[in-house]
Backbone as a ProteinNet text record, in pm:
[ID]
protein_1_A
[PRIMARY]
MSEVRRCTVCGRPLRDPVSRARGTGPVCARKLREMSPKARRQLLPVDDVPTGPYL
[TERTIARY]
-1285.4	-1152.4	-1162.7	-1107.8	-1115.4	-1005.6	-1032.7	-934.1	-833.9	-709.8	-601.6	-589.4	-574.5	-564.4	-419.7	-324.5	-182.5	-106.5	-0.2	82.4	143.1	132.2	185.3	336.8	400	545.6	606.6	559.6	623.5	538	407.2	320.5	259.7	285.8	226.9	77	0	-144.4	-171.4	-273.1	-312.1	-437.4	-432.3	-544.9	-623.5	-558.5	-621.3	-695.1	-818.3	-893.4	-821.6	-752.3	-678.9	-564.1	-493.8	-384	-435.9	-550.4	-609.4	-645.8	-702.6	-739.9	-616.1	-508.6	-384.8	-307.6	-317.2	-246.6	-110.1	-71.2	56.9	37	117.9	114.8	181.9	171.8	227.1	378.5	447.8	594.9	638.4	579	615.2	575	461.5	418.8	520.3	567	667.8	797.7	839.3	962.2	948.9	830.3	809	814.6	759	763.5	906.7	993.7	1132.5	1218.8	1171.9	1250.5	1241.3	1338.6	1334.3	1225.9	1170.7	1067.3	1114.1	1239.2	1290.7	1292	1337.4	1340.7	1199	1105.8	967.1	905	930.9	875.4	925.6	1049.4	1105	1045	998.2	949.2	801.1	720	576.3	535.2	434.5	388.4	318.1	322	256.2	126.8	79	-43.8	-166.8	-160.5	-276.1	-288.8	-201.8	-206.6	-323.4	-413.7	-529.1	-486.8	-553.9	-528.6	-658.3	-647.4	-766.8	-732	-831.6	-807.9	-746.1	-752.7	-698.3	-548.6	-485.4	-339.6	-266.6
2187.6	2245.6	2375.8	2482.9	2610.8	2622.7	2704.3	2725.5	2829.8	2809	2900.5	3002.1	3127.7	3233.5	3265	3223.7	3246.8	3116.2	3102.4	2982.3	2968.9	2849.5	2827.5	2818.6	2810.3	2802.2	2939.9	3009.5	3136.9	3259.7	3241	3352.9	3425.9	3379.9	3445.3	3416	3507	3482.9	3361.6	3283.3	3167	3202.3	3184.5	3220.4	3098.7	2986.7	2865.9	2791.9	2745.5	2673.1	2547.6	2478.3	2358	2395.9	2502.9	2548.9	2593.9	2661.8	2706.2	2587.2	2485.3	2366.4	2294.3	2292.5	2226.3	2309.9	2444.1	2532.3	2576.3	2530.8	2571.3	2597.4	2686.4	2712.2	2599.4	2601.1	2491.7	2479.6	2591.1	2587	2530.9	2580.2	2530.6	2384.1	2343.1	2203.7	2113.2	2155.7	2077.3	2069.2	2180.1	2179.5	2090.1	2092.1	2007.5	1860.2	1823.3	1683.6	1637.7	1729.9	1695.6	1690.1	1748	1752.5	1621	1599.4	1481.5	1500.8	1392.7	1406.1	1485.9	1470.8	1544.3	1694.2	1734.1	1875.8	1932.1	1851.8	1894.3	1922.7	1837	1856.5	1985.7	2023	2145.2	2269.1	2256.8	2371.7	2398.6	2293.7	2311.1	2360.5	2447.4	2496.8	2387.5	2399.6	2301.8	2357.4	2469.6	2530.8	2445.5	2359	2279.7	2148.7	2128.4	2006.1	2015	1917.7	1924.7	1908.2	1979.2	1965.8	1928	1862	1823.1	1726.3	1676.6	1588.4	1454.8	1418.7	1290.9	1293.1	1407.8	1415.4	1407.1
1924.3	1913.9	1834.2	1885.9	1817.4	1713.3	1612.6	1508.3	1553.3	1516.3	1549.7	1436.9	1470.4	1369.8	1331.1	1415.3	1386.9	1402.1	1325.2	1330.1	1469.5	1527.3	1662	1663	1546.1	1538.4	1514.7	1408.7	1371.3	1401.3	1426.2	1460.1	1341.7	1220.5	1103.4	1096.5	1036.2	1022.5	933.6	969.7	891.2	812.1	681	595.2	548.7	533.3	481.6	593.4	569.2	673	722.7	634.7	676.2	769.6	736.7	821.6	957.7	958.8	1085.7	1173	1112.3	1188.6	1241.3	1162.3	1201.5	1303.2	1292.5	1384.5	1336.2	1217	1157.7	1009.9	956.1	813.1	736.5	604.6	525.4	535.5	542.4	550.6	685.9	792.8	926	943.8	887.2	896	826.6	711	638.1	717.7	775.8	855.8	978	1042.2	1159.6	1123	1006.1	963.1	938.6	896.8	867.3	992.6	1103.2	1226.7	1301.8	1387.7	1473.2	1579.2	1634.1	1737.2	1858.8	1897.2	2013.1	1986.2	1869.5	1834.5	1823.4	1772.8	1760.5	1896.7	1994	2128.7	2190.9	2163.2	2220.5	2156.1	2032.9	1958.8	1980.7	1990.4	2000.2	2139	2144.3	2274.6	2354	2484.2	2570.6	2629.4	2576.9	2627.3	2599.6	2500	2461.5	2540	2636.3	2716.2	2812.3	2808.7	2899.6	3044.2	3129.4	3273.2	3342	3450.3	3522.7	3634	3702.1	3816.7	3778.1	3651.1	3608.1	3586	3596.5	3576.7	3707.8
[MASK]
+++++++++++++++++++++++++++++++++++++++++++++++++++++++

């Protein structure tokens, strides 16, 4: 899995290795944890969904 250089929620640069691995900065990660699952699904990108013959 490659590290993300920008937050997938707000687009700000990620400087911390943990944030890069997670793909979100600390503020956005906290906000996502506080959101309902339905709201979270609408916000997160779907580009990371694997595609292939098994789908």
